C-alpha positions as CSV (number, residue, x, y, z in Angstrom):
1,M,-35.7,-170.1,151.2
2,E,-33.7,-173.1,149.9
3,K,-35.6,-176.4,149.5
4,V,-34.0,-179.3,151.2
5,T,-34.8,-182.7,149.7
6,K,-34.9,-185.9,151.7
7,Y,-31.8,-187.2,150.0
8,Q,-29.8,-184.2,151.2
9,I,-31.0,-185.0,154.7
10,Y,-29.9,-188.6,154.4
11,L,-26.5,-187.6,153.0
12,K,-26.0,-185.1,155.9
13,R,-26.9,-187.8,158.4
14,L,-24.5,-190.3,156.8
15,D,-21.8,-187.6,156.6
16,D,-22.2,-186.9,160.3
17,E,-21.9,-190.6,161.2
18,L,-18.8,-191.1,159.0
19,S,-17.1,-188.1,160.7
20,K,-16.5,-190.3,163.7
21,Y,-13.9,-192.3,161.8
22,P,-10.5,-190.6,161.4
23,L,-9.4,-192.7,158.5
24,I,-12.5,-191.7,156.4
25,V,-11.9,-188.0,157.3
26,K,-8.3,-188.2,156.2
27,L,-9.4,-190.0,152.9
28,E,-11.9,-187.2,152.3
29,Q,-9.2,-184.5,152.7
30,K,-6.9,-186.3,150.3
31,C,-9.4,-187.0,147.6
32,N,-11.6,-183.9,148.0
33,V,-14.7,-186.0,147.7
34,P,-17.4,-186.0,150.4
35,K,-17.4,-188.9,152.9
36,A,-20.9,-189.9,152.0
37,Y,-20.1,-190.2,148.3
38,L,-17.0,-192.3,149.1
39,A,-19.1,-194.7,151.2
40,L,-21.9,-195.0,148.7
41,G,-19.5,-195.5,145.8
42,S,-17.6,-198.2,147.7
43,G,-20.9,-199.9,148.6
44,T,-22.0,-199.8,145.0
45,L,-18.7,-201.2,143.8
46,I,-18.9,-204.1,146.2
47,F,-22.6,-204.7,145.2
48,L,-21.5,-204.9,141.5
49,M,-18.6,-207.2,142.3
50,V,-20.9,-209.6,144.2
51,F,-24.0,-209.7,142.2
52,L,-22.7,-209.2,138.7
53,N,-19.5,-211.2,139.4
54,F,-17.0,-208.6,138.4
55,W,-13.7,-209.7,139.8
56,G,-15.5,-212.4,141.7
57,Q,-12.3,-214.4,142.2
58,L,-10.4,-211.4,143.5
59,L,-13.2,-210.5,145.9
60,S,-13.4,-214.1,147.2
61,N,-9.6,-214.1,147.7
62,L,-9.7,-210.9,149.6
63,V,-12.4,-212.1,151.9
64,S,-10.6,-215.4,152.4
65,W,-7.5,-213.6,153.5
66,G,-9.1,-210.8,155.5
67,Y,-11.9,-212.5,157.3
68,P,-9.8,-215.0,159.3
69,G,-7.4,-212.2,160.3
70,M,-10.2,-210.3,162.1
71,Y,-10.7,-213.1,164.7
């Protein structure tokens, strides 16, 4: 019997939630990378950009252009 870790359960749950978004499904098919890894990698990149100030000016410019456009 295969042992399932709690991390695999969380990855499966995240993958199921991300399956609801067609853009992420299409990106997964193009990149051949699981949806959960794409989401976690993107979140990690944003975390590093914010807290370690990598490309801080670029990130603030993207937010200043994108945020007002949403409302």
